N, C-alpha and C positions, 0 to 999 in steps of 0.2 A: 626350736618346737614353737615357742612361746611369742613370736612373729605376731607383732597386732593388724589387722586386716582393715580395708575400709567395710563399712559395713554395706556391703552391696551382693547380690547374687541373681544370676540368673532362677528366672520366675521356673525353668522345668525342675533347676536342683528341688525347688522345695515338695515338686510332683513326688520327682524320684526316692528324696529321703520319705514321706511321710508312708510311700509303697514298702521300702524296706522295713521299716518297722512295723508298719503292720503285718506285712511275708516273713520275716526270718526273727527267731526264736533270740530273744537278751535275756539277759536278767541284771542290769542296772537298766537306771531311770535313760530314755531318748527320748527328752523333751526335743521340740524342734521349733525353734527361732530363730530372728535374723542373723544375730552372733551365731547360734550354730551352723545354718546355712552359709553364711558367708567365708567358713572355714571349708566348708565342703565344698562350693565354689573353689576357693585357692588350690585345696589339694588336690584339683581336677588340673587345674591350669600353672600358676606358680610358686606351687608347692608343689607341682608333681615328681621330681627326680627324687626329693630327697623323701616324699612317702613314700614310694618305688622302692625304695633303697631298704626303706624299714620293714615294707613288707614281704624284700625277700628275703631277709636276714631274719625275721620270725620265724622262716622253716627251722633251722639252726637250734630255738628252743623251746618253741614251740606246747611241742607234749609232755620236757619236763617243766615247764610252768604252769599247765592245764594242771599234771598230776600235784602239783605243789597245793597250786589252788583249790583243788578240790580236796587237798587231804585235811587244810586250814578250814577248809568248811566257808570257801570265798567267793564271787562271783568270778565266773570264768570271764566277763568281759574285762577284767580289771586288769587282763594280759598288755589291754591298749593305753592303760598308761606308763608301762614300762615302754614302748612305742616310743610314745610323746618324750619320755623320757632322754633316751639313748640311742632311740631305730634300733637299738637289737645289740648294741655294743661294746663289751665288755671295759675296752679301756675307754672308753667314753669318761672326757673330764669337764668339767663347764668354768666358768670365772667365778663361781663360788665354790668353787675347790671340790666338786660334789664330784664321786667315781663309779664308775661300773653299770651294768645293766638297771641298775635301779637308781642312781646317781642319790646316795648315801655319802650322809656328809661325814666327817671323822668321828664327831661323837657323836651323831647317830648310831652310825656304823658300831661301834663300838659300845653301844647301849645294849644291840641285838646279836654281840658276838661275835662278832667279824676283827676279826686280828688286821691290826697294822702296823707292821713293825720293818727292820732292813730287808728281811728278807720276802717278804708277803705280804700283799695286800689284799684280806680278801673278802672286797667291795668289788673283785672285779673273779672272784670263785663266780658264773653263773648259779649255781645251785644252790650253793652256801649263802648270797647274796639275794636269791629269791624266795627260802626260805625266811631269811630275815626282816624281807620289806613285805612278806604274809602275816607276820605275826605282828610287824607292826601297823600295819593296815585295819587288823583284827582289833588291835588295842585303840586305833584314833575309833573304830568303827563303835564298840562298845563303850566311848566318851562323847559319841555326838548322833547314834541312833542314825545316819545320814549322808548315803553313800557320794554325794556331790560337795557333804559341806568335810568328809575327809578327804576325800581328794584337793579340797582345798587345802586343809590342812595339813597335808601332805606336801604341797609346795611350799605353802609357808610358816606353817608351824602349827603345833596345835594353839599354842598360847595365843599369834594372830587372832586366829578363828576363835579363839574364849572370849576373847578380849572385844569386838566386833560384835558377837551375840551379845554378850553381854551390853555394851551400848546400845545398840538398836531394839534390843527386844525380840529380834528375828534369828529364829535358829533356820534360815534357809536361804542358801548360796544368791538363787536370784535377786533376795529381797535388799541383801549384803552387797549386792553388786549394783544395784538402782540404788542403793541411796551411798553410794562411795564409801564405802566402808572396806573395799579391798586393796590390795597394789594391784599395780597394772598387769601385773605379770600374771598374777593367780584370776585377774579377769578375764584371762585371755585360756587361760592353763585347760579348763575344767571345757568351755568351748570347743577348742581342739581334740582333747581326747574323746569328747562324744562326735565331733566330724569324724575320725577315724575310724570309732567303733562301728557309725553307720555303716560307711563307705567299705571298710572289711567286711561286712556283713556279705554284700555281693558287690565284689568290684565290677565285676563285667558290666555291672546296670552302669558305673558309671565311669567303663570305658582303659579300664588296667585290665591284663594284661601280664599276669606278674609269676614267673615258677619261683616257687620257695627253693632255699638253699635244704639241701637235703639234712635231716638230721642226726646234730651231736651225738651220737651214739657212744658214752665210755664208761671205761672202768675204774672202778679208785684204785691204789696199789697205795698202802700205806710205805712210806720210809722215815727211818730216822739216822740216819745219814746223809751227809752232803753227798751227791748227784748231781755230776754235768749234765746240761740239759743235750749237751750236742751228744753227749753217750749213751743217751737217751735216742736220740733220732737214730743212730747210728743201728741200737741194739734192735729199733724195731722198723728198719729200712724205712724210716722216714724221713723228711726235710726238718731243720734247726725250725723254720717257721711253724712248721706242723703241729710238730710239739711246743711250741710255747703259743700257738691258736688254741691246741687242748687247756691249756695256764695259766692262763691270761693274769690269774694272781700272783703268781711265781714273777720278782721282782728282777733276778737277777738271771746269769746262765747258770748259777748253782741254786738247788734247793736246800732248806734250812739245814742245817745239823744238829742232831740231837733234839726235835722235835717230834716230840710220841702224838702230835696231833696233827701230823702233817700229810695229806694224799695229795701223789701224782696223780693224772687225768692221765690214761691210754685209750685208744678205742678199743671198743669191745672186743672180744674175745684176744687180747694178744696180751693179757694179764702174764698167763705164763709163758709165754714166751720169754715175754721182758726178763721175769723173775729168774728163769733158767738162766739167760746170757748175762744177768748182773752177776749173778750165783757164781761163773767162774771169774769174776773179777777181785781180787782183793778191796777188801773195803777200805782201807789208805790210799787206794791210787785211784778211786773211781771220781777223783776230778780232773785226772790230769792225764785220764788214758785214751790211749786213741786204736781201737779195731782196725785191721788193715785185711781186707780179704787177697788172701795170692794164687795166684792163679798160673798151670805152666805158662815158663818161657817167660 
């Protein structure tokens, strides 16, 4: 998403963007300049396929992300930072070894309580990683007091932004960019998020007709002993792929053993059925048990 594009755009894009900002509510600043408009144009043309994929995937997590941002007192439009980071793919993994919806590095993830071990990587847990990202963003806002600098720090690191501000004397993203005190990726990162936000406010105005995926509605089931995900699938009449999609934080085909903090996600309304099915299977056999439905004949 941080691809650099030429500073060119259709003049109609400026008019559309100005109308969008004037007519739709937003809780992040949405300045319109040549760089932002070039990305508005890019996502309507060469970047269209990837942007449509992100808008479609957003349906799975929008309600959950919106709820957590509200609970943490953050702007709702920060959801588009998530779109720029991962296109709402929990297993997204970058060349910089960042992972999940919000692309946490191992260190920052651990700092915000996301466990990473042989069994699980909670950077890929949609709900836990969203909570961690919200708290990280809140801490950055307490530090910088400006949402564009917050997003720059999220991409580059707070230390880099601090040094750039101290060197130039400007606590302003556009001034830092104009003075060439930001890395190339960070220069493009904020305009990408702003362009995504503007288009997403009124996609039809920009020629997009995307049906969002249905929301991922889940229940948490605490598990303290190992359980084969194939057994989970059979117990709930789901495919293994469906169980894994609900639990992208589980790295193996088996849940952790003796982990009091582990939760398995199952479709909403199926927790009781799952617990009843599992209760009939001896605990020591839950990693190699298979159910078979026997019918007449």
